[in-house]
N, C-alpha and C positions, 0 to 999 in steps of 0.2 A: 593385925591391924593391917591388910596389905595401904591404901589410902597414908598411913603416915610414915609410912616409906620412902615418897615421893615427898624429898626436899624442895625448897625454895630455888633454890640452885638449878634444881634437874627440872622446874616448872619452864625456867625462862631460858636456860642452857638446849631446850629443841625439842621437836615436835614427838622425836619418836619414843623415847621413854614416859611421853604423858600417853600418847597412844598404847602401850605396851602396857601401861597402869591400868586405862579406862578398856583395855585390850581385854586384861586379865577378872575386872569387874565385870567382864559378858558373859564369861566362861572363857577364857584365854581363845577365842575364835578373832581372828583379823579380818576384818568385810574387806572388801574391795571397793574404792570408790571413781562413780560414773560420770565421767568430765559431762557438763553442757555448756553449750557452743551457740553465743548470740544467733538469729535470725538473719541469713540475705537483705541485702537491701530489694525490696521491691517498692517500688510508685504506683498504685491506683490511679488512673487517672483514664478520660475519655481517649480512647483510640482511635487513629485518622483511619480512614476508609482502607480499607485493602482492596488494589484494581484487578485482582487477580480473578475475580470470578466476569469480570467484564472482559477482560481480555483472554481468555479460554473461549467464550463463546466469540467473541467477534473477530477471532484470528484465521479464520478457514475463510471468510472471508474476502480479505485483505490478499491482495495478489503484490507482485512485484511486474513492472511492465517494461520488458526490452523493444526496442525500438532500432529497426533497420536502417541504414537511409544511406542513397548514397552520394559521396561526397567529389563536388564538383573540382575539378582540375583548378589549381591557380592559376591565373594570371600571370604568362611570361614574364611581365614588366614590373611584375606589383611588386616585386624584392622586399615581402614583409616578414617578418620571423616571431619568433617565440615573442611577447610581452608588448609587439610593438616595433624591437629593434628591425632594420631594414641590415641585410646579412653583408652588406660592405658597409656598416654601420658598426661594427660589431666594436666589445670595447679590448684595446688593445693587447690585455692580458686572457683576452678569449681564447682558450683551446685553437676554436676552428678561425679565427683570427687569419690565421696563413696560408690558408685557401682563398682569400677573398680581398689580403693588402698588398699594393703596388703590383708593376702590369703583370707578375709571374702571375701571381695570384689572381686575377682578374680575366686572364686569358684562362685558367684552367676552369674557372666558373662559367666562361661566356661559353666555353668548348663544351664542355660539358652539359651544356645548355641547347645548344646548337646541335649536339649529337641526338638528344633526345627529342628535337624538336624536328629533325631533317625530314622532307618530304610529306609534312602535315600529324607525321604519324602521333599517332596519342600512346601513352601506357595503358596496359589494362583497367578499366573501371573498378575503384575503390569503392568501398563502403564503410559504412562510421554506424558505429553502434552506442547507444543512449539508454540511459535508465530515470525509471521516477516508480512511480505507485497507483494504485487505483483499488476499484472493490466495486465485490460484484450486488446490482442492486433489485437484480430477478431469481427463480431458480435455473431459469434455461440460458442464462450465461450471460445477460447485457454487462457491462463496467463502463464502471466511471471513473477520468483519469481528467488532467489539463489539458487543454489544446496544445501549448508549448512545449509537451512530454512529446505529442505524436505527429508534431508538425512537419511535413516533410520526410514521412515515414512511409520507406516502402515496405514493410515485415514489421508483423508485430508477434510478440509472444510473452502471454501470462506466466511468470512461476506461480506457483501455488507455495499454500504454506506448507506442506508436505514435500515441496519438492518437488511434484509434477509440473513437466514444462507442456503449455496448450495454446495452438495457435489461434491466430483470434482476425478479424476483418476489423477495419475503421465504420463506421457508420454514421458519423456524422462531427463535427464539430461548431465551435460557436465562438470566434477569438473575439466577440468582445465581453465575453464573460469570463471565458478562457477554461470551457470545459469542452471535454470529447466525452464520446460512449466509442465503445470497443464489442465486440459481439466475442464468444468464445466459440471456434469449431469445434466443440462436441455434440455430444446428445445427453449427459450424466446432468442429473441435477446438482446444482451448487449452493453450497450456503450463502445467505444475500444478507444484507440488514437491510434498514429502510431509513427515510429523512424523520429527526424528529417533527413532528407538530405544532409541539410547543416554543417559545423562543428562547432560547437559552439566554441567564443574566449574568450581568456582571458579577465574578465571584463564584460561579458555579463551579468547580470540577470539571475537568476535559484531558480528556486520556487520545493522545496522537499515536497511528500505528503507519506504521510505514517501511520504505526498505530502504534509509540514507546512505548513501555512500556506495551503494550496490551491498550494504551487510546482509543482507537481509531480513524479514521480517524482528520488526525492531521498536520499543515501546517508550512512548514518554508521557507524563503525566504535568499538569499544573491548572492553568483556570485559567476562567475568561475575563482578558485585561480590559478591553473593551468591545463595543458592538458602533455596526452602523458605521463605520470607518470608509470612508472618502481617501486614496491613496496617489488619486490623478490618474490609475490607469484605464479607463475607459468610462462610459456616459453612466453603465449600470455598476457602479459603486457600492458595495454592500457588504463589505467585512469584515468578520468578527475577528477582533485581536486576542491575541492568546499567546501565554507564557512559555508552554510547554515546545521542550525543544524540537526545532525544524530543520534539518540542514537539505541541502542539496541530495534531491531523491528520495524526499519525503513528497515532493508535488505530485497531486494528484492521490493523494491518499486520504485518509477519512479522518475527524476529528469528533471522538465519540460524548456524550453523556455519559453518567451513571449507569441510566437503563440500556445501554447496547445501539443509541441512536446514531444517528450521523447530524452533529449538529452544522457542521461546513467542510468544506474541500479543500483543505492546505493546498494554499498557492503561490504564494512569499513570504519572505522574509525583509525584515529593515535589516541591514550588517553592514556598517563601515566595514569592516574587515572580510568579511566574506562569508564568516560561519555564523553560529547562530550567537545572539546575544540576549535572546528573550522577547522577541519582538516578531511573530506573524499571524501572516493573514489567513481568512479560512475566506471560501464562498459561503456563502450563508444556506441554512438547509433552503429555506424559502425560495432563494433566489436558483439554485441548482436544481430541486424539485420543478421547478415550471421550465426551467431550461432544459434539462434532463427529458423531461415529458414529448416534448418537439423533436428531439433529437431522434431519440427511437420511434418514435411515430412515425416523423416525414424527413428525421435524414438532415433537417434543417429548422433553423429558429425562422419564423416569418414576425413582422411585428408592424404598430400600424405606424404612422408616418404623419406628422402636423405641417410638416414645412416651416421651420423658422428657426432664426436664429435668436437665441434667447439669452438675458445673462439676468444675475440677481437682482433684485431690489434693493438697494443701500438704504437706512435711514435717510441720506440726504434725497434719493432720489423719490421716494414715498415723502418729503415733505413737498420736494417739487411740484409735486402730484398730486397733494391733497388727502394721501392714505394715511389711512390713522396706524397701519402698522405697515412695518419694512415688511412684507412677506408676498409671495410671489413670484412670477417670473415677469422681465418686462419683454416684449418681441422688439427686437432689434430690427427686423430684417426679415421680410415675410415672401417665401421664395414665390418667384414666376409662376404661374399654374398651380403652385401646390395646392395644396387640401385648406392650409389656412386664407389664403390671400382667395381661394375662389369660396370660401366662405362669408367672406367680408371683413376677416382680420387686419389691420394694418399696424405702424410700426407707432410705438408707443404702448401700445394696449400690453395692459398687464392683466393675467392670466391669472386669477385666483384659486378655481375652483374647476374639475374636471368631472360632470356626473353626481356635484356634492361631496367630491372628495377634496380638501383643504390641498392645495399646492404651496409648499414653504418656502420653494426655491426649485433652479432649473432640472435639480438632480429628481426629485420627486414627479416634475413634469415629465421627465426623459420618463421616467418607470411606470408611471403611469399610462402614457402613451403608447409605451412598449407592450403594454400587457393588452392590448382591443390588438382583436385581428384586425387586418383591411378591408376596407369598404361600411365598418361598423360606424352609428352616427352615435357622435358624443358629446356631450352637453357641454362648452366651454363658459364658464364666467369671467368674465374679464371686467376692468375698470377703465374704464376711458372719458375726457370729460368732466370728471368728476362726478361718474356713475357707473354701478352697477350693470351690466349688460349680459344677457344670455344669448350665446351663439351655438348654430348647431354646426358641426364640421364632420365631414362624411371623410374620413381616414382615410390614407393610402397605404400605399405598400412603402415600407423601410429600403429605399433603392440603397445600391452600393456605395462606396466611398467616392465622391465625385471633387474635384480639381474646383478653387476655387477661380471665379475672375478677375483679373487682378485689374487694378484701376485706370482706367486709360491715361497714355501723358501725353500731354500737350508742350507745347511751343511754351519756354517760361518769359515769363509778362511782368513788367513791374508797375502795377498798375497804383494807386495812391490807397494805402491801407488805414483802417480806422483804428483805433485804442479802446477796448471794454475796460477802465484800469480797473475798476470793481473784480471783474474776472477773470487779472492778472495776464491779457492776449490783446494782441490787434489782431485785425480780419480783415481781409481783402477780399478782391471779388474776380474769375478767373474761368472764362468759360461758361457764365451762365449758372456758377455755382459757389460759391463763399468758402475760404480755405481759412485756414490759422495761417498769419504771415509771421506773428512774433512769439514766443511764451515767455514771459516776465519770470524772471527763475525764483523768485520769494513770492506769486503768487497762486492763487489758488488753482487756474488749470494747471499748472509745474506739478504742483502735488497729486493731480488724478489723470498725471499721465500722457498732457495731451502736448502735441510736437510741433515744430511747423510743417506746414502739407496737408495738416487731417483736414478732412471736406468735414463742412459743419452743415446736416441733413437738414434740422429742424430745431425752431425751438421752441420745449415747450411745445411741440404737436403741430406748431404752425409751419410749416415749408420755411426752409432759409435761403431763396432763388436769387435772392441780392442782400446788400448792407444792408440797404434800409429797412429789408423784411427782420433780420436781426436784432436792428434797432430798437422796432415799436415792438417787436416782441420780448425785449428785456424790460424797458419802459412799463409796457404793461403788465410784466410780473412784479417790478417795484411796485407800481399805484397797489396791487393786490396782497403787500406785505410778504412777500413772498419771503423766505431765507434761501431758498435755493432755487437755479434755473435747472433747468433738464436741456441738454446738448443731445442727440442724434451725431453722432462721427462714424464719417466713414474711412477706414483706416486701410489700407494691402489689401483692399477688397473685400474686408467686412465691415461690417455693423455692430456700434456698440455707445451706450447711454450715461452717460456722465455728469451727474447733480453738480453744479459749481457754485458754494455757495455765496452771498452777496450781503453787502450791506445798503441803507442810502447814505449818500455823502452826504 
């Protein structure tokens, strides 16, 4: 009986004897033990989308834009160097200081400059190069980029995704929206992309493709952070804000949605340091598509022109006019012989609608008018004297920039001034007009930015040709229990409206 030979000590002493005893029971055959390990950790969770399919499809349509431009010779007396230092103002420990420091150094610098310019001769013409990004929008080679990328350029080259270089010519630019179109000088058919018809939403994925720092095709991704941004770059600002990394050289490149459609043209970044901080701006697809179509067709953009100076309708202005809502754009000045003035629009009119489209503010009005062709008649709904009126305006062609006329200066006089205590200012007559004589520091006028010398053109829509006119208009507003009085102010050749809150004394 084999089992009886295995003592308690043997059982406690180790597994070998026990194993041998069990093996003996099994017929003396020892079976090997196969180890079993635990599974590796795996997480089952929704996976973030891959951008690889989008990038693979659109990359052939994205190009690097190289621009060659002539460098103008520096002025002989400029003396300006890198980072704004004058060559003769270098720090004492600068390695070039010895060339410009003291009589000998100054003489060396002047002698070399004189030798270079002796006889009026100039050195050889120099050229500089800059780089940006762009993308094909047609099979026959039209390329979209930024105006600031091609500005001043004399020669243009696009570098394809595969490294192929193709010469291009400039078709047209639109500085107001910072867009430009090039045309590849080739008969081959190009892979191209289209603009998104559907407006992107905040939170949507976005893929930016471009040529940052001249590195070549580079892809970054992020989300749409905001839309309809106005960054003060022009009258037609309509930017999409994205947090995908955009840097120098990305300008003119496309921002894609996950369907491979262009939702915007990368054009600017917000960067206190000069590098990417996750705030970039792209011209919206809607604006880009409209402008690019005109540039390809005509080489330039034509826009309707109304001929007015406008400003927002604030809550105070709305109250002073009796408007229910603070919306629309108030006409601060109608240009003589301009379309608006010819149609009968006057200072103080509030433009509420254009062909039944609501005008929320000056930006919306500028965009609406710009979308019309010259000579088109637009129906403007205006608010005047407490009533809505519809005025037909035949729009003109938006002219180039014009210099504002300066306010005529006249001999200083010191007529008696009149205080309007509740408004925080005093007024005085001057050359058949009324001007602000003094602004009280703690008054409402000071808070609205009025200053001494501002000309009061009208009060609550009534011409202010004398101090008495102003007094009567203020009295009437108080009798009507208005909480604010609307002043039309002329300053620096421009008109604006200011609503000054008042209360009965």
